[in-house]
C-alpha positions in Angstrom: -25.8 26.2 -35.8 -26.1 23.7 -32.9 -23.3 23.2 -30.4 -22.8 19.5 -31.5 -22.2 20.6 -35.1 -19.5 23.0 -33.9 -17.7 20.7 -31.6 -18.3 17.5 -33.5 -19.4 14.1 -32.0 -18.4 13.4 -28.5 -15.5 11.1 -28.1 -16.3 7.8 -26.4 -14.3 4.9 -24.8 -15.1 1.7 -23.1 -15.6 0.8 -19.5 -15.8 -2.9 -19.8 -18.4 -3.6 -22.5 -20.1 -0.2 -21.8 -19.5 2.7 -24.1 -19.1 5.9 -22.2 -18.0 9.5 -22.9 -14.2 9.6 -22.9 -14.1 12.5 -20.5 -16.0 10.5 -17.9 -13.8 7.4 -17.7 -11.5 8.7 -15.0 -14.4 9.3 -12.7 -16.0 5.9 -13.6 -12.7 4.2 -12.7 -12.3 6.3 -9.5 -15.8 5.3 -8.3 -15.1 1.7 -9.2 -11.9 1.4 -7.1 -13.4 3.5 -4.3 -16.1 0.9 -4.0 -13.7 -2.0 -3.7 -10.7 -0.5 -2.0 -11.2 -1.8 1.5 -11.8 -5.4 0.3 -9.6 -5.3 -2.8 -6.7 -7.5 -1.5 -9.1 -9.9 0.2 -11.1 -10.4 -3.0 -8.0 -10.7 -5.2 -6.7 -13.4 -2.9 -10.0 -15.2 -2.7 -10.9 -15.1 -6.4 -7.4 -16.0 -7.6 -7.0 -18.7 -4.9 -3.9 -16.7 -3.8 -2.1 -17.2 -7.2 -1.9 -13.4 -7.8 0.9 -13.2 -5.3 2.9 -15.8 -7.2 2.3 -13.9 -10.5 3.5 -10.6 -8.9 6.6 -12.2 -7.4 7.5 -13.8 -10.7 7.0 -10.5 -12.5 9.2 -8.5 -10.1 11.9 -11.3 -10.2 11.9 -11.1 -14.0 12.8 -7.4 -13.9 16.2 -8.2 -12.4 16.2 -5.2 -10.1 19.4 -4.2 -8.4 20.2 -2.4 -5.1 20.1 1.3 -5.6 17.5 1.3 -8.4 14.8 3.9 -8.4 11.5 2.2 -9.4 8.2 3.6 -10.5 5.1 1.6 -9.7 2.3 3.0 -12.0 -1.3 2.3 -10.9 0.3 0.8 -7.8 -2.9 0.6 -5.8 -2.5 -1.2 -2.5 1.2 -1.7 -3.1 1.9 -5.4 -3.6 4.4 -4.8 -6.4 6.0 -1.9 -4.5 6.6 -4.0 -1.4 8.2 -6.8 -3.5 10.3 -4.4 -5.5 11.6 -2.5 -2.5 13.0 -5.7 -1.0 15.3 -6.0 -4.0 16.5 -2.4 -4.3 17.0 -1.6 -0.6 18.7 -0.2 1.3 20.1 2.4 -1.3 17.2 2.3 -3.7 13.5 3.2 -3.4 10.1 2.9 -5.0 7.5 5.5 -6.0 4.0 4.1 -5.8 2.0 6.3 -8.2 -1.8 6.0 -8.4 -4.7 8.3 -9.1 -6.9 6.7 -6.4 -6.0 7.8 -2.9 -8.5 5.2 -1.3 -6.6 2.4 -2.9 -3.2 3.7 -1.7 -4.6 4.3 1.8 -5.8 0.7 1.9 -2.3 -0.5 1.3 -0.4 1.9 3.6 -0.9 -0.3 6.6 0.7 -3.3 4.9 3.6 -1.2 3.6 4.2 0.4 7.1 4.9 -3.1 8.5 7.8 -3.6 6.1 11.3 -2.9 7.4 11.8 -0.9 4.2 8.6 1.1 4.5 10.5 4.4 4.5 11.7 3.6 1.0 8.2 3.5 -0.5 6.8 6.9 -1.4 3.1 7.4 -2.2 2.3 9.9 -4.9 -1.2 10.6 -6.2 -1.3 11.3 -9.9 -2.6 10.5 -13.4 -0.7 7.7 -15.2 -1.4 9.5 -18.5 0.5 12.6 -17.2 3.2 11.3 -14.9 4.5 14.2 -12.8 8.2 13.3 -13.0 10.9 14.5 -15.4 12.3 12.6 -18.3 14.9 10.0 -17.6 14.2 9.7 -13.8 13.7 5.9 -13.1 15.8 2.8 -13.5 12.7 0.7 -13.8 8.9 1.2 -14.3 6.2 -1.3 -13.7 2.4 -1.6 -13.8 0.4 -4.5 -12.5 -3.2 -5.1 -13.5 -3.9 -1.4 -13.9 -3.0 -0.2 -17.4 -6.3 -1.4 -19.0 -8.2 1.0 -16.7 -6.7 4.1 -18.3 -8.7 6.1 -20.8 -5.8 6.0 -23.2 -3.5 3.1 -22.1 -1.0 3.9 -24.8 -0.4 7.3 -23.3 0.4 5.6 -20.0 3.0 3.4 -21.7 4.5 6.4 -23.4 4.7 8.2 -20.1 6.5 5.2 -18.6 8.9 5.2 -21.5 9.5 8.9 -21.0 10.4 8.8 -17.4 12.7 5.8 -17.8 16.4 6.3 -18.1 18.1 4.9 -21.2 18.5 1.1 -20.6 15.8 1.2 -18.0 13.5 -1.9 -17.6 9.8 -1.8 -18.3 7.4 -4.4 -16.9 3.6 -4.8 -17.3 1.7 -7.6 -15.6 -1.8 -7.9 -17.0 -4.6 -10.3 -17.4 -5.3 -12.1 -20.6 -7.1 -15.3 -21.6 -6.1 -18.9 -21.4 -4.6 -20.5 -24.5 -6.0 -24.0 -23.9 -9.6 -24.2 -25.3 -11.2 -26.2 -22.5 -9.5 -24.1 -19.8 -10.7 -20.9 -21.5 -14.3 -22.2 -21.4 -13.9 -22.9 -17.7 -12.3 -19.5 -17.2 -15.1 -17.7 -19.1 -17.7 -19.4 -16.9 -15.8 -18.6 -13.7 -15.1 -14.9 -14.6 -18.5 -14.0 -16.0 -20.7 -15.8 -13.5 -18.8 -16.8 -10.4 -16.8 -13.7 -9.9 -19.7 -11.2 -10.1 -21.7 -13.4 -7.8 -18.9 -13.5 -5.3 -18.5 -9.7 -5.6 -22.1 -9.3 -4.8 -22.2 -11.6 -1.8 -18.8 -10.9 -0.3 -18.0 -7.3 -1.3 -21.5 -5.9 -1.9 -20.3 -4.8 -5.3 -21.3 -6.9 -8.2 -20.7 -4.2 -10.9 -17.0 -4.0 -10.1 -16.6 -7.7 -10.6 -18.6 -7.7 -13.8 -16.4 -4.9 -15.1 -13.2 -7.0 -14.5 -13.7 -9.8 -17.0 -15.2 -7.4 -19.5 -12.2 -5.1 -19.4 -9.8 -8.1 -19.8 -11.6 -9.1 -23.0 -11.4 -5.5 -24.4 -7.6 -5.3 -23.8 -5.1 -6.2 -26.6 -3.8 -9.8 -26.6 0.0 -10.4 -25.9 1.1 -10.2 -29.5 -1.0 -7.0 -30.1 0.5 -5.5 -27.0 4.0 -6.4 -28.1 3.5 -4.4 -31.3 2.1 -1.4 -29.4 5.1 -1.4 -27.1 7.6 -1.6 -29.9 5.8 1.2 -31.7 6.2 3.4 -28.6 9.9 2.8 -28.7 10.6 -0.1 -26.3 13.2 -2.6 -27.3 13.8 -6.3 -26.4 10.0 -6.7 -25.9 8.9 -10.1 -24.8 6.3 -11.8 -22.7 5.7 -14.8 -20.6 2.3 -16.4 -20.0 1.5 -17.5 -16.5 -1.2 -20.1 -15.5 -1.9 -20.9 -19.2 -2.2 -17.3 -20.1 -4.6 -15.9 -17.4 -1.8 -13.5 -16.6 1.0 -12.3 -18.8 4.3 -10.6 -17.9 5.4 -8.1 -20.6 9.0 -6.9 -20.5 10.9 -4.3 -22.4 13.7 -1.8 -22.2 14.2 1.8 -23.1 16.8 1.8 -25.8 17.5 5.5 -26.3 
C-alpha cells in the first residue's frame, strides 16, 4: 500500500491565488515578510498615500482603551498599532506585540524605542494560532492587516478570544474591497498592476506585492467575517468601513 493511500491526500491552503501544502504556509509567510521587512513601513506609506496611519488611529480609537489596560497586538509586525495603543493605556497599562516574524519586529523596534512609553511595549515572538499566554489574560486584543496571512485564521481568532478577559474588547483591522463600483474598478487596477510594479522597482520584491491584493480577495467579506466571529463566541460584533471599504474595522467583545 502506498504512503499516500495510508495518510490520505495532503491538505492544502492558499497563499494569495496559489494553492500550496498547508504545512508549508508558515514558511511561505515568513519568507514573504523577511523579504519586505526593511521597507515595509515605507512601502505601506507610499502605496496607501499615508492613509494607513489614519485607519490605524481610527481603529485604536474605536477600541476605547483605558489607562491600565493590558493589550495584545497579534501579528503586530513593525508596531504601529502597539505604539498607538500604549499611548492610551500608559502609564499603568502595557502592550504585548506578538508576531511570528522576528525580522518585522526588529524593523519596528527603533520606532518604538523613540517613544516615551517604549518600556511598556513588550516584544514576543510566537505563532498567532497558538498564543503562549494563559486564558483570560488581556483586557483587549487587536490584529491589524495580519490575520489573513495565517494558515487557519479562525484559529487565530479563537486564540484571541481565549486570552481575553470576560468583557474584553476585540479589534481586527483588515483590508477588503470598495463598495462603489467605479472605485472598485480603479482599486482593482491599482492593486493588481501598480502595486506589484512599485514593489518591483522600489523594494525589489514584486511577488510580495502581487500576493497582497490576491490575499485580500481570498479573505471573507465583512458580513462573512461577522458571522465567523459570532460563531467563535464574540458578542456585540460590528464593523465600520473606511475609505469606501478598502479597510474595515471589526469590533467585538468577549461575553463569557
